[in-house]
KOLMITOR-956808 format. One record per residue: residue number from 1; x, y, z of N, C-alpha, C in turn. Coordinates in Angstrom, 2 decimals. Layout:
<recs>
(NUM, (X, Y, Z), (X, Y, Z), (X, Y, Z))
...
</recs>
This chain:
<recs>
(1, (0.88, -1.16, 0.02), (-0.01, 0.03, -0.05), (0.91, 1.25, -0.09))
(2, (0.45, 2.27, -0.89), (1.22, 3.41, -0.93), (1.05, 4.41, 0.30))
(3, (2.18, 4.89, 0.86), (1.99, 5.68, 2.08), (1.43, 7.07, 1.81))
(4, (1.82, 7.52, 0.66), (1.16, 8.92, 0.27), (0.89, 9.01, -1.28))
(5, (-0.21, 9.42, -1.61), (-0.64, 9.54, -3.04), (-0.12, 10.80, -3.59))
(6, (0.15, 11.89, -2.84), (0.50, 13.13, -3.52), (1.79, 13.66, -2.81))
(7, (2.50, 14.43, -3.52), (3.64, 15.21, -3.00), (3.16, 16.53, -2.34))
(8, (4.00, 17.19, -1.73), (3.59, 18.50, -1.08), (3.05, 19.44, -2.22))
(9, (2.15, 20.29, -1.95), (1.50, 21.22, -2.87), (2.65, 22.09, -3.39))
(10, (2.55, 22.45, -4.66), (3.43, 23.36, -5.36), (3.17, 24.76, -4.99))
(11, (4.05, 25.56, -4.77), (3.82, 27.04, -4.42), (4.27, 27.95, -5.57))
(12, (4.79, 27.33, -6.66), (5.15, 28.02, -7.83), (4.93, 27.27, -9.12))
(13, (4.86, 27.90, -10.31), (4.69, 27.15, -11.54), (5.83, 26.26, -11.79))
(14, (5.50, 25.05, -12.21), (6.60, 24.16, -12.51), (7.30, 24.51, -13.90))
(15, (6.71, 25.29, -14.70), (7.25, 25.68, -15.99), (8.12, 26.90, -15.89))
(16, (7.55, 28.04, -15.48), (8.21, 29.25, -15.51), (8.69, 29.72, -14.10))
(17, (8.35, 28.96, -13.06), (8.80, 29.20, -11.62), (8.09, 30.48, -11.00))
(18, (7.13, 30.94, -11.63), (6.45, 32.15, -11.08), (5.69, 31.72, -9.81))
(19, (5.70, 32.46, -8.74), (4.92, 32.18, -7.58), (3.41, 32.46, -7.73))
(20, (3.01, 33.19, -8.85), (1.74, 33.61, -9.02), (0.89, 32.54, -9.68))
(21, (0.25, 31.56, -8.89), (-0.57, 30.59, -9.42), (-1.86, 30.69, -8.64))
(22, (-2.87, 30.12, -9.33), (-4.23, 30.16, -8.68), (-4.98, 28.90, -9.03))
(23, (-5.88, 28.56, -8.23), (-6.67, 27.36, -8.36), (-7.65, 27.70, -9.54))
(24, (-7.76, 26.68, -10.46), (-8.60, 26.87, -11.70), (-9.85, 26.07, -11.54))
(25, (-9.70, 24.65, -11.41), (-10.81, 23.85, -11.32), (-10.50, 22.47, -10.59))
(26, (-11.40, 21.67, -10.46), (-11.21, 20.29, -9.85), (-11.66, 19.41, -10.99))
(27, (-10.77, 18.40, -11.33), (-10.99, 17.46, -12.39), (-11.89, 16.38, -12.21))
(28, (-12.25, 15.46, -13.03), (-13.15, 14.36, -12.82), (-12.56, 13.35, -11.79))
(29, (-11.35, 13.35, -11.58), (-10.78, 12.39, -10.63), (-10.48, 13.09, -9.22))
(30, (-11.15, 14.27, -9.02), (-11.05, 15.05, -7.77), (-9.69, 15.65, -7.51))
(31, (-8.88, 15.87, -8.67), (-7.60, 16.56, -8.45), (-7.78, 17.93, -8.70))
(32, (-7.00, 18.79, -7.97), (-7.11, 20.18, -8.20), (-6.14, 20.67, -9.28))
(33, (-6.63, 21.49, -10.26), (-5.79, 21.98, -11.35), (-5.61, 23.46, -11.10))
(34, (-4.37, 23.88, -11.16), (-3.89, 25.27, -11.03), (-3.57, 25.89, -12.32))
(35, (-3.50, 27.26, -12.31), (-3.06, 27.90, -13.60), (-2.11, 28.98, -13.15))
(36, (-0.89, 29.07, -13.85), (0.04, 30.11, -13.59), (-0.46, 31.42, -14.25))
(37, (-0.47, 32.39, -13.41), (-1.00, 33.77, -13.95), (-0.03, 34.32, -14.93))
(38, (1.29, 34.03, -14.82), (2.30, 34.59, -15.70), (2.32, 34.01, -17.06))
(39, (2.38, 32.62, -17.15), (2.42, 31.88, -18.41), (1.25, 31.17, -18.88))
(40, (0.22, 31.08, -18.10), (-1.04, 30.35, -18.30), (-0.86, 28.85, -18.32))
(41, (0.17, 28.28, -17.93), (0.41, 26.85, -17.95), (-0.60, 26.25, -16.81))
(42, (-1.25, 25.16, -17.11), (-2.07, 24.56, -16.25), (-1.52, 23.24, -15.71))
(43, (-1.72, 22.94, -14.50), (-1.04, 21.78, -13.94), (-1.77, 21.32, -12.63))
(44, (-1.59, 19.89, -12.44), (-2.23, 19.39, -11.30), (-1.42, 19.74, -10.08))
(45, (-2.15, 20.08, -9.00), (-1.46, 20.46, -7.77), (-2.20, 20.18, -6.55))
(46, (-1.72, 19.36, -5.75), (-0.35, 18.70, -5.74), (-0.30, 17.58, -6.81))
(47, (1.02, 17.27, -7.10), (1.23, 16.17, -8.11), (1.20, 14.79, -7.40))
(48, (0.98, 13.71, -8.22), (1.10, 12.40, -7.64), (2.55, 12.12, -7.19))
(49, (2.74, 11.38, -6.22), (3.96, 11.08, -5.76), (4.58, 9.92, -6.66))
(50, (5.86, 9.92, -6.60), (6.68, 8.92, -7.47), (6.23, 7.51, -6.98))
(51, (6.03, 7.24, -5.81), (5.63, 5.91, -5.25), (4.27, 5.63, -5.75))
(52, (3.43, 6.51, -5.77), (2.09, 6.23, -6.20), (2.01, 5.87, -7.67))
(53, (2.74, 6.69, -8.56), (2.83, 6.44, -9.92), (3.48, 5.21, -10.27))
(54, (4.62, 4.83, -9.55), (5.24, 3.51, -9.77), (4.33, 2.39, -9.55))
(55, (3.52, 2.45, -8.48), (2.52, 1.46, -8.15), (1.42, 1.40, -9.26))
(56, (0.93, 2.55, -9.56), (-0.12, 2.61, -10.66), (0.24, 2.12, -11.91))
(57, (1.44, 2.49, -12.42), (1.87, 2.04, -13.75), (2.35, 0.57, -13.72))
(58, (2.76, 0.05, -12.58), (3.10, -1.32, -12.51), (1.97, -2.36, -12.88))
(59, (0.72, -1.72, -12.77), (-0.47, -2.51, -13.09), (-1.32, -1.95, -14.21))
(60, (-0.73, -1.15, -14.95), (-1.42, -0.33, -15.94), (-1.56, -1.14, -17.23))
(61, (-0.66, -1.93, -17.65), (-0.68, -2.59, -18.97), (-1.65, -3.75, -18.95))
(62, (-2.41, -3.79, -20.00), (-3.35, -4.88, -20.19), (-2.63, -6.23, -20.52))
(63, (-2.81, -7.31, -19.79), (-2.10, -8.44, -20.09), (-2.87, -9.50, -20.94))
(64, (-4.13, -9.16, -21.29), (-4.89, -10.13, -22.02), (-4.84, -9.78, -23.48))
(65, (-4.04, -10.65, -24.25), (-3.80, -10.34, -25.65), (-5.13, -10.35, -26.46))
(66, (-6.21, -11.16, -26.09), (-7.41, -11.12, -26.89), (-8.11, -9.74, -26.68))
(67, (-8.03, -9.17, -25.49), (-8.68, -7.83, -25.36), (-7.91, -6.78, -26.13))
(68, (-6.48, -6.85, -26.09), (-5.73, -5.97, -26.82), (-6.08, -6.00, -28.40))
(69, (-6.24, -7.24, -28.94), (-6.61, -7.51, -30.31), (-7.86, -6.81, -30.64))
(70, (-8.90, -6.97, -29.72), (-10.23, -6.30, -30.01), (-10.16, -4.84, -30.23))
(71, (-9.15, -4.10, -29.58), (-9.04, -2.74, -29.62), (-8.14, -2.21, -30.72))
(72, (-7.47, -3.08, -31.46), (-6.49, -2.71, -32.44), (-7.11, -1.80, -33.55))
(73, (-8.29, -2.27, -34.18), (-8.92, -1.60, -35.24), (-9.48, -0.22, -34.80))
(74, (-10.36, -0.24, -33.68), (-10.86, 1.03, -33.22), (-9.76, 2.09, -32.95))
(75, (-8.69, 1.59, -32.24), (-7.69, 2.54, -31.88), (-7.05, 3.10, -33.09))
(76, (-6.71, 2.24, -34.09), (-6.12, 2.65, -35.25), (-6.99, 3.64, -36.07))
(77, (-8.26, 3.36, -36.10), (-9.19, 4.36, -36.73), (-9.16, 5.68, -36.00))
(78, (-9.29, 5.73, -34.67), (-9.31, 6.93, -33.87), (-8.03, 7.70, -34.08))
(79, (-6.89, 7.00, -34.07), (-5.59, 7.70, -34.20), (-5.42, 8.26, -35.69))
(80, (-5.85, 7.61, -36.62), (-5.83, 8.12, -37.88), (-6.68, 9.36, -38.12))
(81, (-7.86, 9.39, -37.52), (-8.77, 10.46, -37.58), (-8.09, 11.68, -36.90))
(82, (-7.39, 11.50, -35.74), (-6.84, 12.70, -35.05), (-5.59, 13.09, -35.84))
(83, (-4.82, 12.28, -36.39), (-3.71, 12.64, -37.12), (-4.13, 13.38, -38.40))
(84, (-5.16, 13.04, -39.08), (-5.72, 13.76, -40.23), (-6.09, 15.08, -39.80))
(85, (-6.74, 15.29, -38.70), (-7.09, 16.66, -38.27), (-5.77, 17.58, -37.97))
(86, (-4.79, 17.00, -37.38), (-3.61, 17.72, -37.20), (-2.93, 18.08, -38.49))
(87, (-2.91, 17.08, -39.28), (-2.27, 17.41, -40.68), (-3.13, 18.46, -41.49))
(88, (-4.46, 18.49, -41.36), (-5.24, 19.51, -41.96), (-4.98, 20.86, -41.48))
(89, (-4.78, 21.06, -40.21), (-4.75, 22.44, -39.51), (-3.34, 22.81, -39.16))
(90, (-2.30, 22.17, -39.62), (-0.94, 22.62, -39.42), (-0.23, 22.60, -40.69))
(91, (0.82, 23.30, -40.65), (1.73, 23.52, -41.85), (3.02, 22.62, -41.73))
(92, (3.32, 21.88, -42.77), (4.62, 21.08, -42.75), (5.76, 22.04, -42.92))
(93, (7.03, 21.74, -42.48), (7.29, 20.53, -41.76), (7.04, 20.86, -40.18))
(94, (6.76, 19.86, -39.42), (6.43, 20.00, -37.92), (6.80, 18.77, -37.28))
(95, (6.51, 18.87, -35.98), (6.93, 17.77, -35.00), (5.53, 17.61, -34.15))
(96, (5.40, 16.33, -33.69), (4.29, 16.08, -32.85), (4.84, 15.51, -31.52))
(97, (4.56, 16.05, -30.42), (4.92, 15.72, -29.09), (3.80, 15.17, -28.35))
(98, (3.61, 13.87, -28.26), (2.48, 13.19, -27.62), (2.70, 12.97, -26.14))
(99, (2.13, 13.87, -25.33), (2.35, 13.89, -23.84), (1.09, 13.06, -23.33))
(100, (1.38, 12.08, -22.46), (0.38, 11.29, -21.81), (-0.07, 10.22, -22.87))
(101, (0.83, 9.55, -23.46), (0.49, 8.66, -24.60), (-0.10, 7.34, -23.99))
(102, (-0.26, 7.17, -22.74), (-0.98, 6.00, -22.26), (-0.14, 4.72, -22.71))
(103, (-0.91, 3.91, -23.49), (-0.30, 2.55, -23.87), (0.74, 2.76, -25.01))
(104, (0.78, 3.94, -25.63), (1.80, 4.18, -26.61), (1.29, 3.87, -28.06))
(105, (-0.01, 3.55, -28.17), (-0.69, 3.15, -29.42), (-0.48, 4.32, -30.47))
(106, (-0.69, 5.47, -30.08), (-0.56, 6.67, -31.01), (0.75, 6.76, -31.55))
(107, (1.82, 6.73, -30.68), (3.16, 6.79, -31.17), (3.48, 5.58, -32.10))
</recs>
């Protein structure tokens, strides 16, 4: 069992280090989301602890090959759709940085 789910609350923006941060909203998992007044970066605060994330991701991958097989076609369709939207509304050349890629299917 994880001793603590969260680290200590942040008192400054993790991106620009400004101390001017404000509570913005609470997400669907009951986590507080803050926004930096200086750079408008939005972030969870407090962050999950490394121990919690290690435990969570150690059980994250689906081990059932049949279940994974059932999702291959819908995932591929969805990813193609989103990539086509990106291609339509951006100019080449460009790069795509996929943050929070989950299982890595999109990459």
